[in-house]
C-alpha positions as CSV (number, residue, x, y, z in Angstrom):
1,M,118.8,122.0,94.5
2,R,115.6,123.9,93.6
3,N,115.8,122.6,90.1
4,L,116.1,119.0,91.3
5,I,113.1,119.5,93.5
6,N,111.1,121.0,90.6
7,N,112.1,118.2,88.3
8,A,111.1,115.6,90.9
9,K,107.7,117.3,91.3
10,S,107.2,117.4,87.5
11,A,108.1,113.8,87.2
12,G,105.7,113.0,90.1
13,V,102.8,114.8,88.3
14,A,103.6,112.8,85.1
15,F,103.5,109.5,87.1
16,A,100.2,110.6,88.7
17,V,98.6,111.4,85.3
18,V,99.7,108.0,83.9
19,S,98.4,106.2,87.0
20,A,95.0,108.0,86.8
21,F,94.7,107.1,83.1
22,C,95.6,103.4,83.7
23,F,93.3,103.1,86.7
24,G,90.5,104.8,84.8
25,G,90.6,102.2,82.0
26,S,90.0,99.2,84.3
27,G,86.2,99.5,84.5
28,P,85.5,100.1,80.7
29,F,87.7,97.1,79.8
30,A,86.4,94.9,82.6
31,K,82.7,95.4,82.1
32,P,82.6,93.7,78.6
33,L,84.3,90.6,80.3
34,I,81.5,90.5,82.8
35,T,78.9,90.9,80.1
36,A,80.5,88.1,78.2
37,G,79.9,85.6,81.1
38,F,82.7,86.1,83.7
39,T,81.5,86.9,87.2
40,P,82.9,90.2,88.8
41,L,85.0,88.0,91.2
42,Q,86.5,86.1,88.3
43,V,87.4,89.3,86.5
44,A,89.0,90.6,89.7
45,W,90.9,87.4,90.1
46,L,92.2,87.5,86.5
47,R,93.4,91.1,87.1
48,L,95.1,90.3,90.4
49,A,96.5,86.9,89.5
50,G,97.9,88.2,86.2
51,G,99.4,91.2,88.0
52,A,100.9,89.0,90.7
53,L,102.4,86.7,88.1
54,L,104.1,89.6,86.4
55,M,105.4,91.0,89.7
56,L,106.5,87.6,91.1
57,P,110.2,88.1,90.3
58,F,110.2,91.4,92.2
59,A,108.5,89.8,95.2
60,V,111.2,87.1,95.3
61,R,113.9,89.8,95.0
62,Y,112.5,91.8,97.9
63,A,111.4,88.9,100.1
64,P,112.9,90.4,103.3
65,T,110.4,93.2,103.0
66,V,107.7,91.0,104.4
67,R,109.5,90.5,107.7
68,R,110.2,94.3,108.1
69,V,106.7,95.7,107.4
70,P,104.2,92.8,107.6
71,T,101.3,95.0,108.7
72,L,101.8,97.4,105.8
73,I,101.9,94.5,103.3
74,L,98.8,92.9,104.8
75,G,96.8,96.2,104.8
76,Y,97.9,97.1,101.2
77,G,97.1,93.6,99.8
78,L,93.7,93.3,101.6
79,F,92.3,96.8,101.2
80,A,94.2,98.9,98.7
81,I,94.3,96.0,96.1
82,A,91.8,93.1,96.8
83,G,89.1,95.2,98.5
84,V,89.0,97.9,95.9
85,Q,89.0,95.5,92.9
86,V,86.3,93.2,94.2
87,C,83.9,95.9,95.3
88,Y,84.4,98.0,92.2
89,F,84.0,95.2,89.7
90,A,81.0,93.9,91.6
91,A,79.5,97.4,91.5
92,I,79.9,98.0,87.7
93,A,78.0,94.8,87.1
94,T,74.8,96.6,88.1
95,V,75.6,100.3,87.8
96,P,77.3,102.4,85.1
97,V,81.1,102.6,85.3
98,G,81.1,106.4,85.8
99,V,78.7,106.2,88.7
100,A,80.6,103.5,90.5
101,L,83.9,105.4,90.1
102,L,82.4,108.7,91.2
103,I,81.1,107.1,94.4
104,E,84.5,105.4,94.9
105,F,86.1,108.8,95.0
106,L,84.3,109.5,98.2
107,G,87.3,107.8,99.7
108,P,88.9,111.1,101.0
109,V,85.6,112.0,102.6
110,M,85.6,108.7,104.5
111,V,89.1,109.3,105.7
112,L,88.0,112.5,107.2
113,G,85.0,110.7,108.9
114,W,87.4,108.1,110.3
115,T,89.7,110.9,111.6
116,R,86.9,112.9,113.2
117,F,84.7,110.2,114.7
118,V,87.0,107.2,115.3
119,R,90.3,109.0,116.1
120,R,88.5,111.9,117.7
121,N,90.8,114.4,115.9
122,P,89.5,117.8,114.7
123,V,89.3,118.4,111.0
124,P,89.7,121.8,109.3
125,R,86.5,123.7,108.5
126,A,87.4,123.7,104.8
127,A,87.5,119.9,104.9
128,A,84.1,119.8,106.5
129,I,82.8,122.0,103.7
130,G,84.3,119.7,101.2
131,V,82.5,116.7,102.8
132,L,79.2,118.6,102.6
133,I,79.7,119.4,98.9
134,A,80.6,115.8,98.1
135,V,77.5,114.4,100.0
136,V,75.2,116.8,98.0
137,G,76.9,115.5,94.9
138,L,76.2,111.9,95.9
139,I,72.5,112.8,96.3
140,F,72.5,114.0,92.7
141,V,74.4,111.0,91.4
142,V,72.1,108.4,92.9
143,Q,68.9,110.5,92.4
144,L,67.9,110.2,96.0
145,W,64.7,112.3,95.5
146,S,63.3,109.5,93.2
147,G,64.0,106.6,95.5
148,L,67.3,105.5,94.1
149,G,68.2,105.9,90.4
150,F,70.4,102.8,90.4
151,N,70.7,99.3,91.9
152,P,71.1,99.8,95.7
153,I,73.4,96.8,96.0
154,G,75.6,98.2,93.3
155,L,75.7,101.6,95.1
156,L,76.7,99.9,98.4
157,L,79.5,98.0,96.7
158,A,80.7,101.2,95.2
159,L,80.8,102.7,98.7
160,G,82.8,99.6,99.8
161,A,85.3,100.4,97.1
162,A,85.5,104.0,98.4
163,A,86.3,102.7,101.9
164,C,89.1,100.6,100.5
165,Q,90.3,103.3,98.2
166,A,90.7,105.6,101.2
167,T,93.6,103.4,102.4
168,Y,95.4,103.5,99.1
169,F,97.1,106.9,99.2
170,L,97.6,106.6,103.0
171,L,99.4,103.3,102.8
172,S,101.3,104.2,99.7
173,D,102.7,107.3,101.6
174,S,103.3,105.5,104.9
175,G,105.4,102.9,103.3
176,G,108.0,105.4,102.1
177,E,110.9,103.1,103.0
178,V,109.5,100.2,101.0
179,N,110.5,99.8,97.4
180,P,107.4,100.4,95.1
181,F,108.1,97.1,93.3
182,A,108.1,95.2,96.6
183,L,104.9,96.9,97.8
184,T,103.1,96.3,94.6
185,G,104.4,92.7,94.2
186,F,103.5,91.5,97.6
187,G,100.2,93.4,97.6
188,L,99.2,91.7,94.4
189,L,100.3,88.3,95.6
190,L,98.3,88.7,98.8
191,G,95.3,90.2,97.0
192,A,95.3,87.4,94.4
193,G,95.5,84.8,97.2
194,V,92.4,86.2,99.0
195,V,90.4,86.6,95.8
196,T,91.3,83.1,94.7
197,L,89.3,81.7,97.7
198,L,86.3,83.8,96.7
199,A,86.4,83.5,92.9
200,R,87.1,79.8,92.8
201,P,88.9,80.0,89.4
202,W,88.9,76.3,89.0
203,E,85.2,76.7,88.1
204,L,86.0,79.4,85.5
205,D,84.9,78.7,81.9
206,W,88.3,79.1,80.3
207,T,86.8,79.0,76.8
208,L,85.6,82.6,77.4
209,L,89.2,83.8,77.3
210,V,89.5,82.8,73.6
211,G,86.1,84.4,72.7
212,Q,85.2,87.9,71.8
213,V,83.9,90.9,73.7
214,E,82.3,94.1,72.4
215,L,84.1,97.4,72.7
216,A,83.0,100.5,70.8
217,G,80.6,98.4,68.8
218,Q,83.4,96.1,67.6
219,Q,84.2,92.5,68.5
220,V,87.7,92.2,70.0
221,P,89.5,89.3,71.6
222,A,88.7,88.9,75.3
223,L,92.4,88.4,76.0
224,L,93.0,91.9,74.8
225,A,90.7,93.2,77.5
226,V,92.3,91.0,80.1
227,A,95.8,92.2,79.0
228,W,94.7,95.8,79.4
229,I,93.4,95.4,83.0
230,V,96.4,93.3,84.0
231,V,99.3,95.2,82.5
232,L,98.1,98.8,82.4
233,S,95.3,99.0,84.9
234,T,97.0,97.0,87.6
235,V,100.8,96.7,87.4
236,L,101.6,100.0,85.7
237,A,98.8,101.8,87.6
238,Y,99.9,100.8,91.0
239,L,103.6,101.3,90.4
240,T,103.2,104.8,89.0
241,G,100.7,105.7,91.7
242,I,103.1,104.8,94.5
243,V,105.9,106.7,92.9
244,A,103.6,109.7,92.4
245,V,102.6,109.8,96.0
246,R,106.2,109.7,97.2
247,R,107.4,112.3,94.8
248,L,104.6,114.7,95.5
249,S,102.4,114.1,98.6
250,P,99.1,112.2,99.2
251,Q,97.2,115.5,98.8
252,V,98.8,116.5,95.4
253,A,98.8,113.0,94.0
254,G,95.3,112.5,95.1
255,A,94.2,115.7,93.4
256,V,95.7,114.5,90.1
257,A,94.0,111.2,90.6
258,F,90.6,112.9,90.2
259,L,91.4,112.6,86.5
260,E,90.5,108.9,86.9
261,P,86.7,109.1,87.0
262,V,86.9,111.6,84.1
263,V,88.9,109.1,82.0
264,A,86.6,106.2,83.1
265,T,83.4,108.2,82.2
266,L,84.8,109.2,78.8
267,L,86.0,105.6,78.0
268,A,82.7,104.2,79.2
269,W,80.9,106.6,76.8
270,W,83.2,105.7,73.9
271,L,83.6,101.9,74.5
272,L,80.4,101.0,76.2
273,A,77.9,103.6,75.1
274,E,77.2,104.5,78.7
275,Q,76.0,108.0,79.2
276,L,75.2,109.9,82.4
277,G,72.3,112.3,82.6
278,P,72.6,116.0,83.5
279,M,71.9,115.4,87.2
280,Q,74.6,112.6,87.4
281,L,77.1,114.9,85.6
282,L,76.3,117.7,88.1
283,G,76.5,115.4,91.0
284,G,79.8,114.0,89.7
285,A,81.3,117.4,89.5
286,L,80.2,118.2,93.1
287,I,81.6,114.9,94.4
288,L,85.0,115.6,92.7
289,A,85.0,119.2,93.9
290,G,84.1,118.3,97.4
291,A,86.5,115.4,97.7
292,Y,89.2,117.6,96.3
293,V,88.6,120.3,98.8
294,A,88.4,117.7,101.7
295,Q,91.6,116.0,100.6
296,R,93.6,119.2,100.2
297,A,92.5,120.4,103.6
298,A,93.2,117.2,105.5
299,P,96.5,116.6,107.3
300,Q,97.2,113.5,105.2
301,R,100.7,112.7,106.3
302,K,99.7,112.5,109.9
303,L,96.7,110.3,109.0
304,A,99.0,107.9,107.2
305,S,101.1,107.1,110.2
306,E,97.9,106.7,112.3
307,L,96.2,104.3,109.9
308,V,99.2,101.9,109.9
309,G,99.1,101.8,113.7
310,V,95.4,100.7,113.8
């Protein structure tokens, strides 16, 4: 029995690493599409609509799931999928990929704030210390002492992505009885439907899809970047992420997920020539350390059941 548990945990860590890598590649492959002429909303729509199309057979297969857990599906589609993508892609249009993703990883800190000030539940002292460390890191990342080192709208959008990201691990964990393919499929369908109304894809310049984008100083087909963000950074990322949370726990899976901003920053440096200064790197390290401490100290499984009941 112990061997089975250990094997399950090892597999869970592997799924979490794959998920972090796939999610981390979304920004570096999406930003060239935005530079080429797509709007952030259009890129988000391409990502979600493509993912929804790939997952449509599974949504049909698990259609009764909607009647069993409509609130979970609604929350997952609106926040964990549509909200994160729209805010994140809009943010990276004006701020570096690494900065946007580092701010997004304030999500666990926001969960603790919601727990303490909205639910009126106490939080461990270690979690409060983690929050403080992360906030200090944020000050370094945005260079608050010099006004703001980056576009303030982009920073606000990144914070919006953090708020939506905070629901991802919680909803993935709370839907333990729902098949991961069903949760991902219906979440993508709902997210794509919402973003369709905002992105108005009927106005999209479809010729851009057969054009070229620049990655690592080379011209590559735009469809290659679209395929990456649809297949790897959406479908595979969400599926492996859900499985990782359930085989491990929100805390452990979330800890492994902190590889995501590292992957994104390295890919942005390699593919987009985006570099962070010493202060941003120090701030990023503080954000990740603080968020990690906060998330590990938080009673995440209890939070999951509370969030679904809101």
